[in-house]
Backbone bond lengths (Angstrom), bond angles and torsions (degrees), N, CA, C in turn:
res aa  C-N    CA-C-N  psi(-1)  N-CA   C-N-CA  omega(-1)  CA-C   N-CA-C  phi
1 M - - - 1.470 - - 1.536 109.51 -
2 T 1.397 118.29 -28.50 1.523 119.38 -173.98 1.438 111.12 -60.58
3 S 1.306 120.88 -29.98 1.528 118.14 178.63 1.412 118.03 -76.79
4 L 1.383 120.11 -4.29 1.398 125.48 -175.08 1.542 116.82 -91.00
5 A 1.387 113.34 -5.01 1.422 116.91 -178.06 1.496 105.91 -153.66
6 S 1.421 117.12 159.09 1.366 124.13 171.05 1.562 104.27 -73.37
7 A 1.427 119.47 152.15 1.377 123.10 -173.98 1.590 112.33 -57.22
8 K 1.390 118.14 -31.31 1.339 122.96 -178.72 1.630 114.10 -58.29
9 Y 1.300 106.73 -38.61 1.563 115.55 -172.58 1.587 112.48 -106.02
10 Q 1.344 119.50 10.83 1.402 121.08 -173.19 1.483 112.24 -61.22
11 S 1.318 117.63 -45.32 1.479 116.97 -175.53 1.586 108.73 -78.20
12 D 1.318 120.76 -24.80 1.445 118.91 173.52 1.533 109.22 -73.75
13 L 1.320 124.88 -30.65 1.444 120.92 174.96 1.454 108.77 -74.09
14 E 1.198 124.60 -34.14 1.501 125.46 177.30 1.404 107.84 -61.23
15 L 1.409 118.62 -44.26 1.404 126.48 -176.54 1.580 110.61 -65.92
16 I 1.244 115.40 -47.98 1.538 120.15 -176.95 1.493 109.57 -66.78
17 R 1.319 121.89 -32.99 1.393 121.93 179.15 1.623 108.90 -74.38
18 K 1.336 116.44 -37.94 1.358 118.38 173.30 1.544 115.15 -62.84
19 I 1.302 117.12 -36.84 1.458 124.27 176.38 1.574 106.01 -66.46
20 G 1.243 118.53 -43.50 1.402 122.82 -176.90 1.515 112.97 -58.48
21 R 1.374 113.16 -43.81 1.495 118.21 176.47 1.571 111.79 -64.56
22 A 1.229 114.15 -37.31 1.528 118.81 177.52 1.420 111.82 -63.43
23 A 1.415 113.77 -50.37 1.538 115.60 -177.91 1.473 111.21 -64.61
24 D 1.421 120.54 -32.72 1.471 121.78 174.24 1.430 114.27 -57.03
25 S 1.286 118.18 -38.95 1.438 123.74 176.74 1.557 118.11 -62.08
26 V 1.302 107.71 -36.13 1.483 116.87 175.10 1.559 111.61 -72.64
27 S 1.354 113.84 -53.96 1.541 116.36 -173.12 1.572 107.98 -65.01
28 M 1.324 117.17 -45.80 1.452 118.43 -173.55 1.500 113.63 -64.62
29 A 1.354 115.06 -21.89 1.488 120.22 178.85 1.550 111.64 -71.84
30 R 1.366 114.28 -21.34 1.334 120.63 -179.47 1.558 115.65 -108.61
31 F 1.334 113.94 -9.27 1.490 115.40 177.61 1.578 110.73 -69.22
32 L 1.331 110.97 140.17 1.551 113.75 -175.72 1.497 115.37 68.41
33 S 1.305 115.70 9.30 1.475 112.09 177.18 1.450 115.15 -79.80
34 L 1.367 118.53 147.80 1.405 122.77 -166.30 1.583 104.48 -89.98
35 D 1.281 117.65 -15.53 1.543 120.67 178.81 1.539 113.56 -103.47
36 L 1.309 116.76 19.44 1.446 123.21 -176.50 1.572 108.27 -57.40
37 V 1.330 121.01 125.99 1.480 124.93 -178.69 1.540 105.24 -87.33
38 I 1.299 116.52 129.61 1.527 123.47 -177.80 1.524 106.79 -124.77
39 E 1.375 115.86 130.30 1.438 120.68 175.18 1.484 106.73 -127.13
40 T 1.309 117.54 172.34 1.485 122.83 177.07 1.496 108.08 -119.83
41 K 1.267 116.92 124.90 1.484 127.04 -178.17 1.527 107.21 -77.00
42 P 1.405 115.55 166.78 1.504 116.83 -178.63 1.556 111.93 -62.19
43 D 1.310 119.32 -25.49 1.495 120.51 179.91 1.530 109.65 -85.99
44 A 1.375 120.40 17.07 1.350 128.14 176.01 1.567 117.47 62.76
45 T 1.315 111.38 18.22 1.543 122.35 172.96 1.509 112.06 -95.29
46 P 1.318 121.55 141.50 1.462 122.59 -178.51 1.568 110.69 -73.76
47 V 1.363 109.68 155.83 1.491 114.46 170.53 1.580 102.02 -144.54
48 T 1.271 114.54 149.66 1.364 121.00 -177.06 1.530 116.25 -122.26
49 D 1.285 120.92 158.21 1.534 114.98 179.27 1.535 112.61 -56.00
50 A 1.406 114.17 -28.39 1.492 119.08 175.57 1.433 113.21 -59.21
51 D 1.380 117.17 -44.21 1.455 120.19 -179.60 1.577 111.85 -57.88
52 K 1.296 110.65 -40.30 1.594 117.14 -172.49 1.393 103.98 -75.47
53 A 1.406 121.68 -45.68 1.469 120.11 -177.65 1.441 114.63 -67.27
54 T 1.330 120.85 -28.08 1.456 127.04 178.33 1.526 106.76 -66.96
55 E 1.384 114.55 -52.20 1.456 120.03 -175.70 1.579 108.39 -59.92
56 K 1.325 117.23 -46.86 1.413 120.43 178.70 1.555 112.28 -55.61
57 C 1.264 114.98 -44.84 1.527 120.13 173.49 1.618 108.25 -50.85
58 I 1.149 112.11 -58.99 1.511 121.17 -174.53 1.608 109.74 -53.61
59 R 1.391 110.34 -51.38 1.549 115.81 179.20 1.462 113.82 -63.65
60 E 1.278 120.96 -30.62 1.431 119.97 177.82 1.544 115.85 -67.17
61 I 1.378 107.44 -41.40 1.518 112.55 177.97 1.532 110.27 -69.42
62 L 1.315 119.48 -37.52 1.477 120.70 -179.84 1.440 111.40 -70.62
63 E 1.350 118.11 -35.65 1.486 118.41 177.99 1.502 113.76 -67.06
64 A 1.309 116.14 -26.24 1.461 123.96 -176.55 1.578 104.66 -86.78
65 E 1.260 118.52 -44.97 1.440 122.20 -172.86 1.581 115.49 -82.91
66 R 1.362 111.97 -37.96 1.478 115.72 -174.96 1.497 105.19 -132.78
67 P 1.331 115.59 65.36 1.583 116.67 -179.83 1.446 118.67 -58.32
68 E 1.440 120.89 -17.57 1.406 121.76 -173.68 1.572 108.86 -95.20
69 D 1.397 113.70 -10.95 1.473 111.22 -179.99 1.570 111.15 -88.44
70 G 1.313 109.39 159.00 1.476 117.17 178.74 1.630 110.76 -85.22
71 I 1.260 118.42 166.04 1.409 126.09 178.46 1.538 111.62 -135.62
72 L 1.344 115.16 130.57 1.519 121.01 172.68 1.546 104.23 -124.76
73 G 1.330 113.09 111.38 1.499 113.60 172.11 1.532 111.89 -123.13
74 E 1.293 110.63 159.59 1.523 122.85 -179.49 1.512 111.17 -54.50
75 E 1.370 114.45 -49.12 1.473 118.25 -167.73 1.492 114.60 -90.82
76 F 1.409 118.99 -25.25 1.398 118.31 -171.13 1.544 111.38 -130.66
77 G 1.211 118.22 26.07 1.464 125.61 166.81 1.519 115.01 77.46
78 A 1.313 116.68 -163.89 1.445 122.80 -174.45 1.550 115.20 -130.57
79 D 1.320 112.92 142.96 1.471 125.86 168.05 1.432 108.96 -133.19
80 I 1.397 115.93 80.81 1.471 121.54 -173.59 1.612 105.42 -128.24
81 S 1.272 121.50 -4.05 1.440 117.34 -174.93 1.445 109.65 -59.00
82 G 1.390 113.54 129.80 1.419 119.19 177.32 1.547 116.50 75.91
83 K 1.300 120.13 -4.11 1.454 125.72 -179.95 1.412 110.29 -75.19
84 K 1.272 118.08 139.49 1.503 127.57 172.34 1.541 111.31 -89.51
85 R 1.387 112.99 -19.19 1.502 114.84 174.90 1.454 104.97 -142.12
86 Y 1.395 115.99 133.30 1.412 113.62 174.94 1.644 107.34 -146.46
87 W 1.207 116.24 161.93 1.540 123.25 -176.84 1.527 110.74 -110.25
88 V 1.370 112.09 134.72 1.434 118.86 -178.34 1.534 106.79 -107.51
89 I 1.269 117.27 129.55 1.420 122.76 179.20 1.550 119.36 -124.61
90 D 1.330 116.08 127.30 1.519 118.84 165.88 1.554 101.31 -118.10
91 P 1.403 113.49 107.52 1.422 114.94 -177.41 1.457 118.28 -60.65
92 I 1.413 116.76 -39.37 1.412 123.10 176.22 1.643 105.12 -138.41
93 D 1.304 114.36 103.77 1.439 119.01 172.70 1.610 105.25 -87.16
94 G 1.299 114.08 121.21 1.423 118.64 -174.94 1.584 113.37 101.74
95 T 1.350 118.67 37.22 1.278 124.02 -173.29 1.568 110.41 -55.34
96 K 1.227 112.99 -43.96 1.625 119.60 178.86 1.470 110.10 -58.10
97 S 1.331 119.57 -35.62 1.491 119.84 176.82 1.541 107.82 -72.55
98 F 1.340 116.32 -43.63 1.502 120.29 -177.85 1.431 110.23 -59.19
99 L 1.312 124.32 -44.67 1.372 121.27 -172.60 1.531 114.22 -78.47
100 R 1.375 114.25 -15.86 1.457 119.27 177.70 1.501 111.02 -96.27
101 G 1.310 117.61 -0.99 1.451 125.00 178.66 1.489 117.39 80.92
102 L 1.326 112.03 19.63 1.571 116.03 171.02 1.538 105.65 -86.02
103 P 1.325 112.88 143.23 1.532 121.03 -176.10 1.451 114.32 -77.97
104 V 1.361 120.63 -3.14 1.471 122.02 -167.73 1.588 103.28 -93.28
105 W 1.410 113.54 76.25 1.496 118.46 167.75 1.484 108.21 -146.14
106 S 1.304 116.38 167.30 1.529 120.25 -176.75 1.527 115.23 -151.89
107 T 1.185 114.37 166.36 1.482 116.99 163.98 1.570 109.77 -103.97
108 L 1.276 115.40 132.67 1.435 122.74 -176.11 1.479 108.37 -113.77
109 I 1.372 118.77 128.45 1.377 124.49 -178.67 1.635 109.17 -138.13
110 A 1.364 116.74 132.94 1.406 117.12 177.42 1.488 108.42 -145.49
111 L 1.369 113.53 153.60 1.445 125.15 172.15 1.491 110.42 -105.90
112 V 1.313 119.47 122.07 1.464 125.34 173.81 1.595 112.27 -105.14
113 E 1.275 113.40 131.61 1.445 117.61 171.93 1.548 110.02 -106.65
114 V 1.285 118.60 147.83 1.459 123.28 -175.27 1.470 110.03 -122.61
115 S 1.351 117.74 123.00 1.350 122.07 177.49 1.553 111.34 -112.97
116 G 1.328 119.83 163.76 1.463 117.96 174.63 1.566 107.73 99.26
117 E 1.283 116.61 165.72 1.454 123.31 178.76 1.461 111.33 -90.38
118 S 1.426 115.23 171.30 1.420 120.37 -174.98 1.612 108.53 -64.08
119 G 1.275 115.02 130.77 1.420 123.54 -177.93 1.470 114.12 92.45
120 N 1.404 115.41 -4.64 1.464 120.96 173.81 1.490 110.33 -142.16
121 E 1.410 117.65 39.83 1.372 123.57 179.37 1.555 113.78 -68.04
122 K 1.301 113.22 141.41 1.438 118.81 177.16 1.519 110.86 -124.91
123 P 1.338 115.46 100.58 1.427 117.90 -176.20 1.593 108.29 -81.42
124 E 1.244 115.77 153.68 1.548 124.50 174.52 1.370 118.46 -151.64
125 V 1.291 124.57 123.00 1.388 124.62 177.52 1.515 109.35 -70.74
126 V 1.304 113.82 129.85 1.507 122.29 -174.68 1.507 115.49 -119.21
127 V 1.358 117.18 -19.71 1.416 121.74 172.57 1.522 109.46 -143.91
128 G 1.291 116.63 144.70 1.562 115.14 -178.45 1.520 107.89 -156.72
129 L 1.302 114.75 150.65 1.393 126.85 -177.05 1.553 115.54 -138.17
130 V 1.279 121.86 130.28 1.504 122.03 176.11 1.610 101.77 -120.87
131 S 1.239 116.81 116.14 1.487 117.96 175.48 1.549 108.16 -114.63
132 S 1.318 113.44 123.78 1.422 118.55 177.56 1.530 111.14 -118.10
133 P 1.298 121.61 81.06 1.494 121.86 -167.86 1.494 110.94 -66.83
134 A 1.256 121.51 -30.98 1.501 120.38 -178.59 1.527 110.76 -70.22
135 L 1.330 117.46 -22.49 1.490 125.21 175.94 1.518 109.77 -91.85
136 A 1.410 117.26 -13.25 1.403 124.94 -168.97 1.449 115.90 57.30
137 R 1.290 119.03 40.81 1.457 126.56 -179.55 1.581 114.72 -132.12
138 T 1.278 113.56 142.74 1.472 119.05 178.78 1.498 108.50 -136.35
139 W 1.309 112.95 139.13 1.594 117.57 175.33 1.495 106.80 -127.97
140 F 1.368 116.93 144.90 1.364 119.72 176.00 1.570 113.37 -160.32
141 A 1.284 115.64 163.03 1.486 120.89 -175.42 1.559 109.88 -160.55
142 T 1.252 114.25 158.62 1.479 125.31 175.71 1.513 108.03 -137.44
143 K 1.374 116.03 147.27 1.543 120.61 -175.81 1.519 106.29 -58.87
144 G 1.274 114.42 123.12 1.434 122.62 174.28 1.481 112.86 77.81
145 G 1.378 117.47 9.35 1.435 117.34 -179.35 1.519 116.05 -117.49
146 G 1.345 114.43 6.08 1.476 119.70 -176.34 1.539 117.88 82.52
147 A 1.239 117.14 174.56 1.513 124.21 -177.12 1.531 107.01 -122.20
148 F 1.376 117.25 137.34 1.381 125.67 -176.94 1.517 112.35 -131.99
149 T 1.311 113.75 165.46 1.551 122.38 176.78 1.496 104.10 -142.98
150 T 1.297 111.80 145.21 1.447 124.08 171.68 1.503 114.67 -122.33
151 F 1.298 119.63 145.83 1.458 125.48 171.81 1.587 103.41 -103.88
152 D 1.299 112.90 126.14 1.482 117.15 -172.30 1.562 116.34 -110.04
153 S 1.327 118.29 8.73 1.428 122.48 -172.38 1.622 101.72 -95.61
154 D 1.268 114.81 139.98 1.517 121.89 178.61 1.510 110.50 -68.22
155 T 1.374 113.44 -28.60 1.468 117.34 -177.10 1.504 112.43 -86.83
156 N 1.315 119.50 -3.75 1.526 122.57 -177.36 1.504 104.64 -83.45
157 P 1.202 122.76 129.94 1.481 126.78 179.16 1.588 113.76 -74.02
158 H 1.394 111.54 -12.49 1.523 122.13 174.79 1.532 110.38 -91.75
159 K 1.248 117.99 3.18 1.558 114.05 177.72 1.380 111.95 -66.07
160 G 1.241 116.94 141.20 1.519 120.24 176.47 1.475 111.63 158.32
161 A 1.306 118.89 -140.84 1.489 122.22 -179.90 1.436 113.24 -67.59
162 P 1.346 120.57 146.42 1.491 122.82 171.59 1.481 113.52 -43.13
163 R 1.390 116.06 138.18 1.446 122.29 178.96 1.459 109.17 -105.38
164 K 1.296 120.28 134.73 1.516 119.76 179.89 1.587 105.85 -76.37
165 I 1.275 115.45 147.04 1.538 121.51 179.43 1.460 112.46 -125.98
166 S 1.350 111.44 155.43 1.525 115.17 177.00 1.565 107.12 -149.80
167 V 1.238 113.83 162.05 1.460 120.98 -178.02 1.497 111.54 -77.18
168 S 1.255 115.63 167.52 1.531 122.84 -178.79 1.563 112.02 -78.44
169 K 1.295 116.26 172.94 1.457 125.18 177.99 1.472 113.51 -105.65
170 V 1.354 119.16 8.48 1.429 123.51 -177.24 1.585 108.71 -58.72
171 S 1.304 122.17 131.98 1.486 121.24 -176.30 1.530 113.21 -118.82
172 E 1.301 118.16 2.51 1.569 115.23 -179.27 1.520 103.99 -142.65
173 I 1.400 107.54 142.04 1.577 118.46 -177.62 1.467 108.70 -56.53
174 K 1.228 125.86 -36.80 1.475 128.62 179.48 1.626 114.07 -57.90
175 D 1.307 110.29 -21.55 1.509 116.71 -178.02 1.496 109.11 -108.53
176 A 1.274 119.30 6.56 1.591 120.06 -167.45 1.469 108.11 -99.35
177 H 1.261 110.29 154.19 1.489 124.03 178.69 1.655 106.20 -107.48
178 L 1.351 112.81 112.93 1.483 116.76 -167.28 1.580 104.68 -105.31
179 G 1.421 115.04 135.36 1.349 124.41 175.29 1.571 112.08 -112.04
180 Y 1.295 121.77 139.73 1.449 122.74 -179.15 1.495 109.25 -156.10
181 S 1.355 120.06 174.14 1.439 123.45 171.82 1.533 116.36 -93.89
182 D 1.307 110.13 -57.89 1.522 121.52 176.64 1.482 111.40 -161.09
183 F 1.381 115.62 -167.20 1.478 121.30 -176.07 1.508 109.11 -99.07
184 V 1.347 121.18 2.26 1.360 122.37 -174.16 1.470 110.32 -83.24
185 G 1.319 116.68 146.46 1.514 124.11 172.18 1.506 116.61 89.22
186 F 1.262 121.65 -1.36 1.455 121.92 -176.88 1.550 115.66 -77.80
187 G 1.356 114.78 -19.64 1.537 118.19 177.80 1.492 103.68 53.34
188 E 1.371 114.48 -136.47 1.478 122.09 -169.08 1.455 112.46 -68.21
189 R 1.352 120.88 -7.29 1.493 124.76 177.60 1.394 110.80 -88.82
190 L 1.383 118.86 -5.60 1.588 121.55 -174.43 1.533 112.44 -58.90
191 A 1.372 119.28 -39.50 1.355 120.17 176.02 1.546 115.57 -63.98
192 G 1.189 111.54 -46.10 1.602 117.33 171.61 1.445 116.04 -55.85
193 F 1.374 114.93 -41.54 1.445 119.16 174.31 1.472 114.33 -65.11
194 Q 1.303 113.20 -44.90 1.565 116.56 174.71 1.498 115.43 -57.87
195 G 1.284 111.73 -31.53 1.554 121.39 177.91 1.484 108.99 -64.99
196 I 1.399 117.62 -50.73 1.388 123.11 172.15 1.560 117.16 -59.34
197 F 1.293 114.31 -39.76 1.402 124.72 176.18 1.483 109.01 -60.62
198 N 1.321 122.30 -48.20 1.450 125.17 -173.73 1.508 107.70 -72.12
199 E 1.358 124.09 -31.71 1.387 126.00 -171.90 1.498 111.92 -85.70
200 A 1.334 118.14 -31.64 1.487 122.80 -172.94 1.517 112.53 -57.37
201 W 1.265 115.02 152.79 1.543 120.41 -177.18 1.452 107.61 -69.63
202 R 1.374 120.19 -35.68 1.398 120.96 -176.47 1.611 109.15 -154.88
203 T 1.325 118.12 145.18 1.525 118.51 -179.94 1.497 109.81 -133.56
204 R 1.282 117.54 149.07 1.456 120.85 -179.90 1.571 107.12 -148.54
205 A 1.347 116.44 123.91 1.473 119.24 175.18 1.487 110.07 -80.59
206 V 1.417 117.45 64.11 1.425 120.83 174.34 1.479 115.35 -63.83
207 G 1.342 114.76 -50.33 1.449 120.47 170.67 1.496 110.43 86.62
208 D 1.402 107.53 161.85 1.533 123.51 168.05 1.649 106.67 54.18
209 F 1.254 117.02 -144.73 1.501 123.13 -168.75 1.610 109.91 -65.87
210 W 1.439 112.86 -29.28 1.524 116.51 -163.47 1.565 105.39 -67.42
211 S 1.279 118.81 -47.51 1.464 117.83 -178.47 1.582 113.08 -49.42
212 H 1.315 114.65 -43.92 1.504 119.95 179.81 1.556 114.10 -68.17
213 M 1.324 115.03 -36.82 1.421 119.63 173.33 1.466 114.06 -67.98
214 L 1.263 118.75 -38.07 1.433 117.76 173.25 1.526 118.60 -69.90
215 V 1.389 116.36 -24.21 1.485 120.08 161.96 1.514 109.16 -61.02
216 A 1.390 118.78 -48.97 1.425 117.60 -177.39 1.505 117.31 -60.34
217 E 1.343 108.58 -27.88 1.593 116.72 176.34 1.451 111.42 -85.84
218 G 1.312 123.27 -4.63 1.466 122.69 179.23 1.503 113.21 79.41
219 V 1.314 115.84 11.04 1.507 120.38 172.61 1.514 111.04 -83.39
220 M 1.233 123.29 -41.86 1.484 126.25 162.61 1.409 112.42 -103.47
221 D 1.301 119.17 171.55 1.422 125.08 -177.82 1.570 111.11 -120.69
222 I 1.381 118.91 -28.07 1.382 120.74 175.95 1.516 112.23 -137.34
223 A 1.196 121.23 142.46 1.472 126.87 169.71 1.516 112.87 -131.74
224 I 1.286 121.11 129.95 1.424 120.51 -172.46 1.646 106.24 -132.59
225 E 1.336 115.51 134.49 1.424 119.30 172.64 1.563 106.39 -143.08
226 P 1.350 112.60 129.36 1.574 113.89 -166.15 1.479 109.26 -89.72
227 S 1.254 123.81 -9.16 1.551 119.42 -175.47 1.637 104.16 -151.15
228 L 1.374 108.26 111.33 1.431 116.41 175.87 1.555 108.34 -149.49
229 A 1.372 109.54 169.24 1.489 120.07 -179.05 1.539 108.54 -113.31
230 L 1.328 117.61 168.24 1.448 123.83 -178.19 1.442 109.98 -49.92
231 W 1.438 115.33 -50.96 1.424 121.79 -172.42 1.601 112.01 -62.72
232 D 1.327 115.61 -25.88 1.469 120.14 172.68 1.515 113.34 -67.13
233 M 1.362 117.06 -30.30 1.440 117.69 -164.33 1.490 117.18 -114.89
234 A 1.448 116.74 -24.33 1.460 118.52 -171.34 1.536 116.79 -44.79
235 P 1.276 117.25 -57.99 1.507 115.26 -177.54 1.464 114.33 -72.68
236 L 1.399 120.95 -17.23 1.452 122.31 177.74 1.641 108.36 -69.40
237 D 1.334 111.60 -33.43 1.491 120.29 -178.05 1.526 111.20 -63.36
238 I 1.291 118.63 -52.26 1.563 117.87 177.00 1.461 115.29 -67.49
239 I 1.349 117.20 -35.24 1.465 118.97 177.83 1.452 112.48 -68.36
240 L 1.247 121.36 -39.15 1.515 126.58 178.81 1.608 104.98 -65.65
241 R 1.358 118.70 -50.99 1.351 118.88 179.89 1.472 117.66 -57.74
242 E 1.353 116.02 -44.26 1.401 122.30 177.58 1.457 117.97 -65.98
243 A 1.446 109.84 -23.47 1.549 113.85 177.61 1.510 113.22 -91.07
244 G 1.365 114.24 9.11 1.439 121.09 175.49 1.612 117.28 93.76
245 G 1.420 111.10 8.50 1.480 115.83 179.36 1.392 114.21 -107.25
246 T 1.314 116.49 -162.29 1.387 119.23 -177.75 1.569 108.72 -131.63
247 F 1.429 117.61 147.96 1.419 123.34 169.77 1.440 111.36 -127.94
248 S 1.269 119.59 126.22 1.424 123.84 179.31 1.516 115.51 -147.67
249 D 1.345 124.41 176.75 1.389 122.45 167.13 1.486 111.83 -78.94
250 L 1.305 119.57 -178.34 1.495 122.64 -174.35 1.524 108.98 -79.67
251 A 1.403 117.78 -3.75 1.491 118.49 172.87 1.552 109.87 -95.70
252 G 1.354 117.73 -4.69 1.402 118.64 176.25 1.543 113.65 103.79
253 V 1.407 116.37 -5.30 1.458 118.52 -178.77 1.522 108.24 -72.62
254 D 1.326 118.04 120.65 1.528 122.43 177.56 1.498 106.70 -63.87
255 G 1.441 105.08 149.53 1.552 116.97 176.56 1.459 109.59 100.31
256 P 1.354 109.12 171.80 1.468 118.22 -172.65 1.553 111.61 -108.85
257 F 1.414 113.45 30.13 1.529 116.37 -179.74 1.388 115.36 -106.82
258 G 1.395 117.86 21.18 1.415 123.30 175.70 1.595 110.24 -101.76
259 K 1.296 119.74 -155.56 1.454 118.22 -179.49 1.524 110.67 -120.02
260 S 1.402 119.37 22.81 1.367 123.09 172.35 1.479 107.38 -160.41
261 G 1.435 115.49 167.54 1.340 118.90 -172.39 1.550 113.85 -139.61
262 M 1.383 110.48 138.05 1.558 117.37 -178.89 1.530 106.16 -141.41
263 A 1.319 113.41 124.12 1.470 122.33 174.72 1.511 108.84 -108.64
264 T 1.324 115.48 134.40 1.514 118.93 175.47 1.553 104.26 -137.23
265 N 1.389 110.85 172.47 1.485 118.79 176.13 1.567 107.33 -87.00
266 G 1.353 120.39 12.36 1.483 120.38 -179.44 1.512 110.01 93.71
267 L 1.318 114.12 -54.99 1.448 119.65 -168.63 1.623 110.07 -68.23
268 L 1.263 113.32 -25.26 1.459 123.60 -176.13 1.507 113.53 -96.45
269 K 1.243 119.62 -14.37 1.452 124.30 -172.38 1.550 115.49 -49.17
270 D 1.409 111.66 -57.18 1.471 117.24 -178.27 1.556 115.97 -59.27
271 A 1.381 113.02 -42.26 1.511 115.06 178.74 1.514 110.36 -67.92
272 V 1.288 121.74 -36.87 1.424 125.22 177.24 1.486 112.84 -60.38
273 L 1.306 111.47 -51.05 1.464 120.87 179.25 1.547 111.41 -58.51
274 K 1.347 117.43 -39.79 1.446 123.17 179.57 1.554 110.30 -63.03
275 R 1.345 116.22 -42.39 1.389 122.49 -174.67 1.675 107.84 -71.97
276 L 1.272 112.97 -41.10 1.512 115.90 -177.81 1.526 110.47 -68.83
277 N 1.240 114.07 -37.74 1.552 115.22 -171.58 1.530 112.69 -108.57
278 G 1.270 120.11 8.59 1.469 127.14 -175.11 1.619 110.71 -75.50
């Protein structure tokens, strides 16, 4: 384990992986259930009893293990005012996939540290984990410690110790593999996105967390989503950065604190931004 994180974040990595395993047990127990309870939130997005139960599980562990830290979760709100450290939780990223029985969903957990004085705070994601139990995959990273993935299926010949990952070396859009969710939400950037879509070597509507993790692994080269929240992006940011790539909003501002998300291998970032905003 010691080689998977810098010494500063070793205990946080151990905790976040422990939490991920606990969350997986809760979410997988409800996946494909015939009695899944589905509600519609005020923003017209669905939420299931599995979302709520998974976030409660995560919160209970954090409240016991890190009582001084704040928590910001998709389902139960935030208590992060004045906190120098807080955890960001998306209990089930890809709820629409989850409730329809598609395996492309995950639990997203990240630790944010805040530097600077009041009014000039600078938050930064320093530890992140993406756990996708239905795909039997996990990705995680710590600041300065690199990014890793694991295969969690007993039938997978690659199961074993975490494997370090890195982004691709593709340098032109015409050679790039593009991941996205759909064409909704781009607004005035839609034409630019369609231009990238038409020029790219290959495109796949993988969607949600997975497109970004494939960029971190070097399988894809660009992933773009025009409308996201912090809990959708926080762990993606640190994993992309530690894999040698970039994570920003569609205006090019680095980090997960905007309203959109774009992952690249770094070499393609400027060209993609120029297309999207030109």
